[in-house]
C-alpha positions as CSV (number, residue, x, y, z in Angstrom):
1,M,-17.9,3.0,1.9
2,N,-19.6,-0.1,0.5
3,K,-22.2,2.2,-1.5
4,I,-19.1,3.8,-2.9
5,R,-17.4,0.5,-4.0
6,K,-20.6,-1.1,-5.3
7,H,-21.5,2.1,-7.4
8,P,-18.3,3.8,-8.6
9,I,-19.8,5.4,-11.6
10,V,-22.6,7.1,-9.5
11,S,-19.9,8.3,-7.0
12,V,-17.7,9.7,-9.9
13,L,-20.8,11.5,-11.5
14,A,-21.8,12.8,-8.0
15,G,-18.2,14.4,-7.5
16,I,-18.1,15.8,-10.9
17,A,-21.9,17.4,-10.4
18,G,-20.1,18.8,-6.9
19,V,-17.3,20.4,-8.5
20,A,-19.4,21.8,-11.3
21,L,-21.9,23.4,-8.6
22,I,-19.0,24.7,-6.7
23,A,-17.6,26.4,-9.8
24,I,-20.8,27.5,-11.1
25,L,-21.4,29.1,-7.4
26,A,-17.7,30.8,-7.6
27,F,-18.3,32.3,-11.1
28,S,-21.6,33.8,-9.9
29,L,-20.4,35.3,-7.1
30,Y,-17.3,36.6,-9.0
31,L,-19.8,38.4,-11.5
32,A,-22.0,39.7,-8.8
33,S,-18.8,41.3,-6.9
34,E,-17.6,43.0,-10.3
35,T,-21.3,44.5,-10.4
36,G,-21.3,45.7,-6.8
37,S,-24.6,43.9,-6.0
38,L,-23.4,41.9,-3.1
39,P,-25.2,42.7,0.2
40,W,-21.8,43.6,2.1
41,Q,-20.5,45.7,-0.5
42,E,-20.8,49.5,0.0
43,D,-22.5,51.5,-2.8
44,P,-20.1,53.8,-4.9
45,T,-20.1,57.6,-4.3
46,R,-22.2,59.4,-6.5
47,I,-21.5,62.5,-8.5
48,P,-24.2,65.0,-8.3
49,V,-24.6,65.3,-12.0
50,P,-26.5,68.7,-12.4
51,T,-23.4,70.3,-10.3
52,A,-20.7,68.5,-11.7
53,F,-20.1,70.5,-15.1
54,S,-22.1,73.5,-14.2
55,N,-19.3,76.1,-14.2
56,N,-17.6,74.9,-17.5
57,D,-18.2,76.4,-20.6
58,G,-20.0,74.7,-23.4
59,F,-22.5,73.0,-20.7
60,T,-24.8,75.9,-20.7
61,I,-28.7,75.4,-21.7
62,P,-28.8,76.5,-25.4
63,T,-31.4,79.4,-26.2
64,P,-34.3,78.3,-28.2
65,L,-34.3,79.4,-31.9
66,P,-37.0,81.7,-32.8
67,T,-39.8,79.9,-35.1
68,A,-40.6,80.9,-38.5
69,T,-44.1,82.4,-38.9
70,A,-45.8,82.1,-42.2
71,T,-46.7,85.3,-43.9
72,P,-50.2,85.9,-45.4
73,S,-50.4,85.8,-49.2
């Protein structure tokens, strides 16, 4: 307690640094939880891309166009 009374400015700076550290840690955890990159979060269910839209019209592989050949002159 005597150290706090003798050095109040250092104590205030240490308190501010502690609060800032907790705020940075909380914000980092928030961002990591939004991206789903925390170890205890489950992976999202993946949609199989090749089969998701295979039966819909307009998603077929286009037929290649014939290439032009040069005629001899």
